[in-house]
N, C-alpha and C positions, 0 to 999 in steps of 0.2 A: 557711281563708278567713274573712274577717270582713266583715259587711255592716251597713250602717246600716239599722236598722229602727226607725222613730220613730212614737210615738203621743202627740200633743200634748194635754196636760191643761189645761183652763181651769177655774180655781177658780170654782165656782158661787157666786152672790152673792144675798144676801137682800134682799127688798123689805120694805115695811112690813107688819106683822102684820095678819092678819084673823081674825075669829072662826072657830073651827073646833074639831074634836074633838082633844083632847090624848091622845096615846098615850105611856105612860110605861114605860120599861125600866130595870131595875137590872142593870148589867153589871159584873162584876169581872174583873180580870186575875189569873190564877193561873199559877204555874209548875208544870209536871208533865212526866213522861216520856211520850213518844209513840212507838208502835211502828208503822212503816210497813207491816209484813207480819206481823200477829199470828198467822197460821196457821203461819208458818214454811215456807210452800210457795209456789211459783208456781202459782196456781190456774188459770191459763190452760191450762197443759199438765199440771197435777197432778204436778209434780216437786218434790222438796225443794229448798230454796235451794242446798244444797251440790252437788246433781246438775245444776243448771241453769247453763250456761256464762255466761249474761248476768246472771241474778239474783245469782249468787255474787259478782260484781264489786262490787255495791252493798250487799248485805245480810249478808254473812258477817262475823261479829265476829272480830277477831284482834289480835295484839300491836300492830299499827299501823293497825287498822281499827275504826271505831266500831260498825259493824253496822247493824241496823234500828231501834234505839231511840235517841232523842235527847231531851234536855231542851228544852222549849219554853215560851213564854209564850202563853196562850190566853185568849180571851174566853169567859166563862161567864155565864149569865143566872140571876138570883135573883128571889124573890118580892117582896122589899122591901129597904129600905136597911140591914137587919141583915146581909145577905149570908150568911145561915145555911142557907136552904133553896134548893137549886138547882132550877131548872126543867129537866126532862129534855128532850132534843132528839132528833130522829131519828138513828139510828146512822149512816145514810149521809152525814150532814153532816160526819163525820170531825172534823178539828181546827178546822173553821170555827166562827166565833162564831155566836150565835143569829141567826135571820132577823128583821130589823126590817122591819115592814110598815106602810104608811100609805096613805091615799087623798088625792086632791087636796083641798087646803084644811085638812088636818090639821096639827097641831103635834106634833113628836116631841121628847120630853124624855127624855134618857138620863142617868141617874145612874151615874157610873163611879167605882169604887174600885180603886186599884192595890195589889194584894197582892204584886206582883213586887218584885224587888230593883233594878230599873232604871226610870228615868222613862219613861213611855209616854203616849200620847194616843189620841184617837178622832176621826178625820177622815172625813167622809162625801163621797160622790159623789152628784150628782143631786138635791140639795135645796138650799134657800136657807138661809143663816145669816149672822149678823153676825160681826164680827171676834172677839168673845169666845167664839164657838162653832165656830171653824174647825178647831181641833185640829191645826194644822200649824205646825211650828217653822221660821221663816225671818225674816230682817229685813224687816219690812213697815211700819216707821214707827210701830208701836203700842207703848205702854208700859203699865205698871201692870196694872190688872185685865184689860185686853184681851190680856195675854200669859199669863194664868194657864191658859188652855186649851191652850197649846202643848205643855206637858209636865207631867204629873201625877206628882209625886214618890212614891216608895214609901210606902205607908201612908196616902196622902192621897186625897181624893175631889174630884170636880168634876162639875158638871151642864152638859150641852150641850143647847142648844135649837135645833131645826131646823124649817123649814117646807116643806111641799109646795105651793108656789105654782102657780097655773095656768100661769104662763110656763114651768114645767119639767114640766108634766103630760105623760103620753103623748098623742101627736097622734092624730088620727082614724085614720091609717094604721098606728099602732103597735099592739102587743099591749095587752091590757087592763092588764097589769102590766109595768113596765119593770124590768130588772135593773141594779142598781148595787152598789157595794161600800162598805164602811167599813174603815178600817185605821189603825194607829198611824202618825204622821207626824212623829216626831222626826228620826231618820235613816230615812226611809221604807223603803229597800231592806233595811236590817238589821232593822228592826222587823218587817217582813212576813216575812222569812226566818226570824225567830224564832217566827213563828206567829200574829201579831196581824192577822187579817183575817176579814171576814164579809160577808154579803150583805144588801142593803137593797132592798126592792121598793116602788116607788111605783105606785099603781094609779088607774085611773079611778074616779070617784065610784060608790059602791054595789057595788064588786067585792070588798071585803075588810073587812067590818065586824069580823068575828072570824076567819073562815076564807074561803078563796076560794069564791065562789058560782058561778063560770062554768066552772071546770074540775074534774076529778075529783082530780087530783094536781098538786102543785107540787114540782119537784126543782131543787136548787141544786148545780151542779158547777163546781169550780175545777180547771182544767188548768194545772199549773205544775211547772216543774223547780225544786223548792225547793232553794235553795243553802244547805246547812247550814254551808258555809265562811264565809258572811256573818253567820250567827247570832251574837247577843251571847253565846251560851252555848257556842261552839265549844271554848274552853279547858276549861270544866267537863265537856263531853262527852268530851273526850280523857282527862281525869282520871278520870272515872267508868267508861269503857268500854274504854279501851286499856290493856293490861297493860304495854307498853313505852312509857311516857310520854315518855321522853327522845328515843327514836327517832322517835316520832310528832310531837313538837314540832319536831324538826329537819325533818321532811318538811313540816310546816305552814309553818315559817319560810322554807323554800326554795321554797315554792309548788310542791311536787312535783305533777306533772300527774296521776299515777295516784291519789294520795291525795285531791286535790281532786275528781277524777271520782267517787271512791267516795262522796263526800258530796253528790252531786247526786241528789235523790230525784224521779224522773219520776212524779209522782203525780196522782191525781184525789182531791180532798178529803183529801189526806194519806195515801192508800193506793196501793200498787203491786201489780202482777202479780195482779190480780183479787181483792185482799183487801178492796175496798170492799164493805160490806154491801149485799146485793142491792136493787136498785131494782125494786119490784113495781108493775105496771100491769095494767089490764084491757082486754080486747078491746072496741073500740067506744067507749071513754070517753076524753074529751079530756084530754091531759096537757100541762102547760106546763113546758118545760125552760128553766131559767135558767143559762146558762153564762158563765163569764168566764175570762180568762187573766190572769196576773200574772207578773212576773219579768224576765228578761234577754233578750239577743239570740237565745238558743236557744229562746225561748218563742214559737215559731210552732206552732200546733196545728191539726190537721184532725180534729175530733171526728166520727167516723163511726159512725152507728147502723145496724148490720147488720139487714137484713130489713124496714126501714120507711123512710118518708120523712117530712119535716116541712115546715112553712111558716115561713120566716124572713123577716120583713118583707115578707110577701105573696108570696114566691118559693118554689117547690118545690125541695127539696134533700134529701140524706141526709148531707151533710157540713157542719159549721159551722166556719168559720174563726175562730180566736182568736189574739190577740196581747196583749202586756202592757197591762193596763187596757182591754181590749175586752170589752164586755158584750153578750150576745145573749139574746133571748127568742124561743123557737121553740115551735110547737104541733104535737103529734102526736096522731093518732087510731090507736092500734094495731090492726092487722088480723089478725096471724098469731100464734098461740100459740107459746111456746117460750122457751128461755133464749138470749138474744142477746148478742153481743159489742158493747161500746161501747169504741171504741179511738181513740187519736190515731194517724193514719196517717202521721205523719212517721217515716221509717225508724228513725232513732236512738231515737225515743221508743217505738216498738213493741218494739225489743230491750231497752230499759231499763225496760219494765213499765208504761207509761201505758195500762193497759187495765182494764176492769171488765165487769160483766154487768148487763143489765136483763132482767127476766122478765115475759113477757106471759101472763096466765092468762085463762080464759074468764069467771071470776067470775059464773057462772050464765047468761051470754049464750049464745044459740043462733044468733045472727046469722051469716050467711055472711060470710067475709072477702073474697069476690070479687064483682065485678060480672058481669053476663051477658057471656060471652066473645065477643070479636070474632073477628078472623081469626087462624088459626094460621100463624105465620111460622117456617119451618124454616131452620136454618143447620148447615153441616157444617164443623167447624173442627178442625184438627190442630195439635199442638205438634211442631215439627220443628227440628232442630239444623242450623246452617249458619254459614259465615263471613260476618260483616257488615263492610262497609267504611264508616267514618264520612265519608269524602271520596273517592269512587272516582275523581275526576278527578285527584287529586294536586295540585290547585291551590287557593289561597285566592282565590276569585272576588271577594272584597271589595277585594283589592289587585292581583289578577291576577299574583300571584307564587307560586312553588312553596311548598307547605306546609312543606317541610324547609329553607327558606332560613335560613341561620345567623342567630341572634339575633332571629328573628321570634317573635311571640306563639305561632304555631302549631307551631314546631319541637319543643317539648317533648312535644306530643301525637302527632306523626306521624313523628318520627325514631326509628330503631331503634338508634341508637348508644348505647353504654353499657348495653346490656341492656334498653332501653326496647322496648315492644311495637309501637309505631307505631299506625296507625289501623285495623287489622284485628283482629277478635276472633271467636272461636267463640261463638255465641249460640243461644238458643232463640227461635223466633217462632211466632205464631199464623198459620196459612195456611188460606185458604178453599178448599173443594172443592164440587163440584156435587152429590154424593150420598154416602150412607153407605158406598160402596165405597172411597172416598178414593183414587180412581185418576186423576181429572181435576180439575185445579185450576181455580178460577173465573177467568175471563178478566177482567183489570183494564181498566176503561174508561180512556180517555185521561187524564182529570183525576185518576183514582185514583193515578197515579204519585206524587202529592204525599204519600201516606200513609207512604211510606218504610218504617220498621221496624214501624209500627203493624199490628195485626191488622185483619181486615176489619170494616167498619162494620156493627153490628147495629142495624137500624131496625125500629120498631114504633109503633103508635098506642095511645092509651088504650083499654083493653078487650081488647087482643090478648093472645095467649099465644105466648111465644117458646120454641121447642123447639130446643135446640142439642145436636147429637150431637158429642161430643168424642172424638177419637182421639189418644192420647198416643204419638207416634212418637219421642219423645226417650228418653234413657237413665236418667231419674230420674222420680220421682213429680211430677205437676203437676195443676192443676185450672183451672176458670174460675169466678171470683167476680164477680157483677155489682153495680154501684152502681145505685140509682134504681129497682129492681124489687122485686116481692114474690115470695116463694117459700116452700114448705114446707121444713122442716128437711132432708128427704132430698135436696133440690136445692141446698143451700148448698155453695159451693165453698171454704169456709174451714175450717181445721182447728183446733179448740179443744175444751175439755172442757165440753160442754153437756148431757151425759147422754143423747145419742143416737148411733146408728151412722149415719154418712153416707158412703156409697160415693163420692159426688161430691166429697168434701173432699180426696181424695188418690187420683188415678187412676194406677195403676202403668204402667210402660213396656209398650207393646204392647196396652194395654187400651182399651176404649171405655166411655163413660158418656153417658147422655142427660139433660140438664138441662131442666127445665120451669119457666119463669118467667112471671109475670103482670104486665101493665102495668095496675095498678089506679088509681094516682094519676099523672096526667100533668101537663103544664104548668098553672100557675094562671092566673087571669085577668090577672095582672100580668106573666106570663112571655111570651117570644116563642112562636110556634107550635110550635117544637121545642126541646127541651132536650138537652144532651149530658152523658153520664156516661162513666166508665171501666169496663172489665172487665179482670181480671188474674188471674194464678195466685196462690193464697193458701195453698198448703201451707206455704211460708215466704215471706210477702209481701215481705220485704226482698230476699232473695236471688233469688227467682223473678222479680221485676220488674227487678232489675238484670241478670238473665240475658236479658231481652228480651220477657217474656210480658205484653203489655198491648194493649188496643185500645179503640176508641170505641163507645159505645152512643148511639143517637138515639131519644128518646121524644117523640112528636108528639101533638097533639090529633087527635081523630077527623076523618077526611076530608082531612087535610093531605097524605098520601102518595098517589102515583099507583100504577098497576098494577105498575110496576117496583120499587116500594118507595122511590122518591125523592120529594122535594117537587115539586109540580107545576111544570113548566118555565115556565109563564106567571107564576108567583109568584116563584120563585127560579131564577136562571140559573146560579149557581155556588155551591158549598158546599165549604168546606175545614175539615179537622180538623188542629190543630197541637198537638203535645205538647212542652212545654218541660220539660227535665229534665237535671240533671247525672247522667249515667249512670255509676255507680261500678263499674267493672270489677273493682275489688278485692273487691267484695261479690258478684260473679257466682259461680255454681256452677262455672264453667269457667276460673277463674283459673289453676289449675295446668296445665291443658291448653293454655291460651294462652301461658303461659311456655314450655312445651315446644315449641310450634309456632312462636312468633314471637320468643321471647326468646333469651337466651344465658346463659353461665355468670356474667355480670355482673348478671343480673336478681336483685334482692333485694326480696322482697315486704314486708319490714319497713322498707325505706328510704323516708323521707318523700317525696323527690322522685320516686321510682319510683311511689309511690302516687298522687301528684298527676298524673303523666303519664297515669294510667289513669282519670281523671275527665273524661269526655267531655261537654262542654257543648253539647248537641245540640238541634235541633228536628226531631222525627220521626226521630231517629237519624242526622242529618246535620249537618255543621258547615261554617262558612266559605263559605256561599253554594252548597253542593252539593245543596241540596234543589230538585228540579225540579217543574214542573207548576203553579206559582202564577201562572197567566195569567188576566187579567180583561179585560173590555171596559168602556169608559166608559158610564155611565148604566144599567148592568145592576144587578140586585139580587143582592147577594152576602152569604152568611152565613158567618161565621167562628166555628168552635167551638174554643176554646183550652182546653187541658187541662194540668194540672200533676201532677208525680210526683217523689218523691225524699225528701230529708231536710232538715235545718235550713238548708242553704245554698240551698234551692230556693225563694227569694223572687224572683219574676220580674215585672219591669215591662215588659210587651210593648208595643213602640212600632211603629205603622204610619206610616211616613214618607209624606208626600205627599197623603194622603187621611184624612178623618175617618170614624168609625163612629158608629152610634146605639146608645145603651144607657140604659135607664131614663129615657127622655125627654131625654137629654143628648147633645150632640155631643162626642166625645172622640177622641183619637188614641193613648191609652195605657190599658192595663188591667193588673190584677194577677192572677196565679194562683199557687197554692201546692200542696203535695202533695195529690193526690186531689181537687182542686177543679176546676171547669170554669166557663167563661164563654162565653156565646153573644151575639154582636153582629151587627148588620146594617150593610152598607156599600153606598152607591151612588157608586162612584168617578167623579170628574169631572176628574181630573188625569191626563193621559197621561204615560207614561214608566216607567223602571225605578226602583223605590224599595226602600228597606231595610225589612225586618221583623226586629226584633231585640229582645233583652232588654237593658234599660238598667241592669241591675245591673252595676256596673263590672267585676268579675272575669269575669262571664259574657260580657260584650261582648267583652273582650279574648281570651277563651278560645274564641271561635268560635260563640257562640249568635247568629248573624247569617245572614239569608237575604235573597234578593231576591224581590219580586213585581213583575209587569209589567202595566201597564194600557195597552191599545191602543184606538184608535178603530175599532171593528169595524163600526159602522153606516155606511151611505152617507149618512145624514141628517146635515147639518151643523148643529150646535147654534147657537142664536142667540148673537151675540157678547156678551161680558160688558160691562156698562156700570157705571162707577163715577162717581157724581156729584161726589165730592170725594176729595181725597188729603191724608193727614196725613203730615208729614215729620219725621224724627228724624235728628240728627247725632250719631253715637256712635263713640267711639274706644276701642281696647283700650290700656290704659296699665299700666305696671309701677309698683307701689307697695310700700311696706313696711307690712304689715298687723299690727296688734297685736290679738290675740284677747282680751286682758284689759287694756285701758289703765287701768282703775281696779279695784282688787281689794278695796276697802273692804267691799262687800256680801259677797263670798266669805269674807273673813276673819272677819266678824261671824257669818256662818252657821255656819262650822265652828269658831268660838271658838278661833282660832289666830292666830299672827303670820305676817308675811310670810316671815321667815327659816325658820320651821318648815315653811311651805307649800312654799317653794322647795326645802328639803332633801328633802321628800317627793316632789315632782313634778319639779323641774327640776334634775337632777344635772348634773355637768360634762359628761357624755356626751350630754346632751339639748340641743335647740336652744332651747327656752323658748317664750315666747308670741308672738314676732315672726317673721314669715315674709315673704319676697318673694313677691308675688302679681301676677297680671295681672287687671285688673278692667275692666268696661265703665263709661264715664263719658260723660255727655251734654254737647254743646256747643250754642251758639245758632245757628251757621251753618256752612257748609262750609269756612270758613277754619280752623276748629278752634283759634282763638286765645283764645276766652273760654268758660269752662265755664259751663253753665247752672246757676244755684244751685238747690238743692233746697228745695222748700216745706216748711214745718213738718211737714205730714202725711207727708212722704217721708223724713224724717230717719231713721226706723227701718230703712230699707232697708240702710243701712251698706254692707257689702261687695257687695251686689247692684247690678246695673246699673239704669238708669232703667226705669220702668214704661212699656211701649208700649201706648197705649190707642187703640181705634178702635171704631166702630159697624159693625153688619152692613151690607154694601154699600160700605163705604169701602175705598180703596186705601191701604196703608201703604208709604211709601217710606223706606228707611233708607240714609243715606249713612254708610259705615263707613270709618274710617281706622285702620290698624294702627300704633300707636306703640310696640309691643313689639318683641322681638328674635327672634320666630319666627312662622311663619304662624298666623293665627287667622281665624275667621269668625263670623258671627251666623246661627244656625239657629233658626227659630221653630216651636213646636208649634201645632197647631190651626188653621193657616191654609194657604191654597193658595200654593205658592211656585214660582218658576222655579228651574232648576238652576244658574243663573249664579253663578260664584265660590263654589260650595258647598264646594269643597275647601280654601278658605282664601285669605286675602289676605296677600301677603308683607310683611315688616316695612317700615315707612315708606311704604307704598303707600296711597293714598286711592282708595276705590271711588267714582269720580265719579258724581254723581247724574244727569248728562245723558247720559253714554255707557254707563254700566254700572249701570243701575237694578236694584234688587232689589225686586220687587213682591210684595205679599201681599194677598190678599182674604179677607175673613171670609165663610165659607159657613155661615151659621146657627149660628156658635159661641156657646154660652151662657156668658156671663161670670160669671153667678151660679150658685150651687149649686142649680140648678133641676131637681129630680127630679120624676117623675110624682107621687110621694107624699113628703111631708116626714116626717122622723123625728127624735126627740129624742135628744141625746147630749151629753156633756161631754168626750169623748175622741174624737179623730179619728186614724185610722191612715194613715200616709204611707209609701209605699214608693218605691224608686228609679224616677225618671221619671214619677211620678204627681203629681197636683195636686188641691187641694181648696179650695173656697170655702165658708165658713160664715158664719152670722149670729149675733151675740150681742146680747141685750138686757141692757144693764148695769143693775145695781140699786143695791147699797149702795156708797157712796164708800169709797175706800181703795186700798191697794196689794195686788195679788193675784198669786199665783204662776202662771206659765206655764212648763211644763216638759215634757220628754219623760219618759214613765213607764217607760222601759226602764232597768233597774238600772244598768248600766255608764254609760249616758248621763247619768243623774242625778249619779252620783259624778264623772263627767268634766266636769261643768259645763254641760250643755245645759239651762240654766235662765235665766229672766229674769222681770221683773215687768211687769205692766200696771197702769195707774192709772185708777181711775174717779173722776171729779170730780162734784161736785153740779151740778144743773141751773143753767144760766146762767153756767157757769164758763168756757166757751170764749172769750167776749168779754172776760172779765176777763184771761185769759191773753194775748190779743192786746195788751191795754193794757200789761201788764207787759213784754212783749217790746219794744214800742214805747218804753217808758220806758228799758229797758236800752240801746237804741241811742243814747241821748243822754246817758247817765250813765256815770260811771267808778266802779268798785268799788275801794276802797282795799285793797291787798294787805298784810295783816298776818298774820304767822305765828300759827297756832292761834286765829285770830279769824274771825268770820263777818260779812259784811254781809248784811242781809236786807231784803226788801220785804214789806209787807203789802198785799194787794189786797182791798178791800172792795167787793163788787158791790151797788150801790144801784139798784133798779129796772132791773136788767139792764145798767147802765153801770158801767165800771170806775172806781174812785177809788183811785189808787195813791199811797202815801206812802212816803217813805224814812225809816228810823230810823237811829239812830247805831250805830257799831260796838259789839258786845257781846262779852264774854269767853266766853260760852256761850249755847247756844240755849235759850230758855225752853221748858218742857215744854208750856205751854198759854198761848195768848193770848186774852184776853177781848174779842173784837170781835163786834159783831152782824153778821148777814149771812154771806155765804160768804167764806171766807178762803183766801188762798194764800200760802205761805211759799216763797221761793226762796233757797237758800243758795248762796253762791259762795266758793270759797277760791282764793287766788292770782290767778286771772284769770277773766274772764267766760266764756272757753271751757270752763271746768270747771264751769259751772253745771249743777245737777241739780234737777229738779222732783220 
């Protein structure tokens, strides 16, 4: 499965320079060999690489395998421009370049010399720069000296100058120092995969004159699946390290999947399987963790700090989510001594070695790691094996058809034909009991039926001690490992080599163990009253969780819980816990038993379609509307705790149809969760009916990650009727068009320095469709006759394939008259507004949804159209996931053409890039004058010639003059004032600004 995971990068722009401190760095690019596992061992389990079934796939050197050592290009820091004396850096930085630090108002001057054999550059995030210090190679309209920064040839030098302007300083709500990166940006994915990347920290004034003054330690960590297949040095690495070069090159040329997989290094700072030199911190001393991700679609990371919690943008957590070009700064005050695991909890990444250690020492401190204890809360939980049914009704309640209906989306998951296993599997589950005799199961309250496969909810308040007696009634070793809590090493439920003996890390069948956990750090002042976390079995965290062992933890502020252990009923009327996960039964401990029990002689565990049929896209272990108990009442206060678990495919855009929720001061209807992350939101439903609650990731939606929740009018009090003082109307049609994804390829060809023929040969073979596709799009008309299309305003031209923007203010009613001019049923569904259910299933082809008889009304219920959070945060990259939305504000600075692209590797290479242009002040009125001029003039069509206009703004008023046809564009025109050149070839419709 493949998902679109996009992080849009806006090139940061320089304003005029101000007086400031200059920080000078001398950085060289050197080529050297890098070892991802210098110990030769998996230090997490203390096995040799050869003995480890997963590590050996990546690190064993062989005739057609490179092994753990690769040639790379790396940034190195020196004392001066002789580049003879290297400045040492901390061992834990790995292959990252030196840390560049600066405060608000500073100027950063980087002298870079390229000692490598390939042209490279140095491009920063998070600082202001002019075009000659951007360090990024792409067609941006610049020439001459302004292009020298784009790529520094081997043996050459270049000086980059950047500024830390107040406009890009950390905000009041940000950490004192923000995390950014710098990297080479010729072919950015290939340059970065080759090793050229480092960290840049921009700090508030007075925090980093020479070293940090506000924290005890600063650590920089890059989580990345480094793709050595993309490295410029792949062929050299094959030549140096593979004994059978011919066979290896054949594998490379054929894009052999196993060979390519062996070159994916799931690393932290360039180290795998615990080989990162230890990160040492002290009890009670503040630590700043600067984390970032980089790479491809597989680079979704859940960085989990065992045994401690952090503050990330004022929110309490123990897992930091990272994606390509995502930068996070989090603060920790370590509480408990020991050697702790720092791991990416994405299943594939756990197995591939994205793990390291951090060690907490007393450092002379005698301070207690605990607060005065509150209440002791006892739980009795057993691990039991049983058959679980992912859809016990046998029905797809989203369509009201049988799950095994031929050719349906659900058939492949629930049919047992052809050796498939169907929807029932032997699993292990956490079950709650009343006491340590484990004879009487805890009675489930009515609303708890929604928990499905989840274990019982463990609830506690800040200051409490949680005591869990665990009885392993299953047939193999299991444990319980909690997120969000503090504990001594003896009570950790995770198995790894930390130098201690932990009975609770692996509890044998038939045995009991009592865990003792402390709630030292609860919700922050910016958090809701209660936070949710996961607990799970961590003997083998991948196979244990896919076998079914997980459940929710709820950590609340003092005084939030009542005597029964729930939130006070006068505050919260309903509370739901929802786990979104693609449960991979192929990774379950019970796969062989399930094949014996539910399969046949046709069952083939190595068959790809068989494997796909065992990936159950579930909410709380149920699919296609089979989850019960999600019943709400209008105007009641409801809390939703949404949790994620799984692997690289587990990117979930969770959509609540029909009602909005409140999160971080914003009204939304969609949120995102990822493996081992949780989100808590509050809802006050005001819309009656049965609504869908689903994951909007395309594959997950089709595969059954869809449920219903129902809102009823439970109160006898009739709410006041809604009053809308005004109505805004839109006339929108669905129309079939031929869409060209790349109508002009000039920019693309210039960027890749190639020809159209070469590009077509590479991308558009005879068996491929090309750049044109039949599409159905929304288009706006002026009235309900649908005879005249409403022209788009200049500021709307960028919408292109998208339909019109529907705008309204809070309290207004939106009326949409929809006509389907396509050849199959379509509809219009709106997020974030209150809707009726009329015609939600689609309008037939050729049918007009009449405005007088079939109105479709929407009302805005406090929806925030701006990106208005309780606290603003600084960034130049925004993460976008399926079904989610983001509004950002950019203060433009330096004029020019700047790159806007997705920072995911495959998306860059596949063309998800464009430019945005920043004009000088006073330019917009000039542009209006030029467009007005064009409406009355004709441009002569002459092959290989250009007609052009020069717009000179005098006192803010446009003065447009037309010049004669010229054979070539002049590089520079000497006019006073602000100038605009508009070139057009062939027709005015091909005009480019």
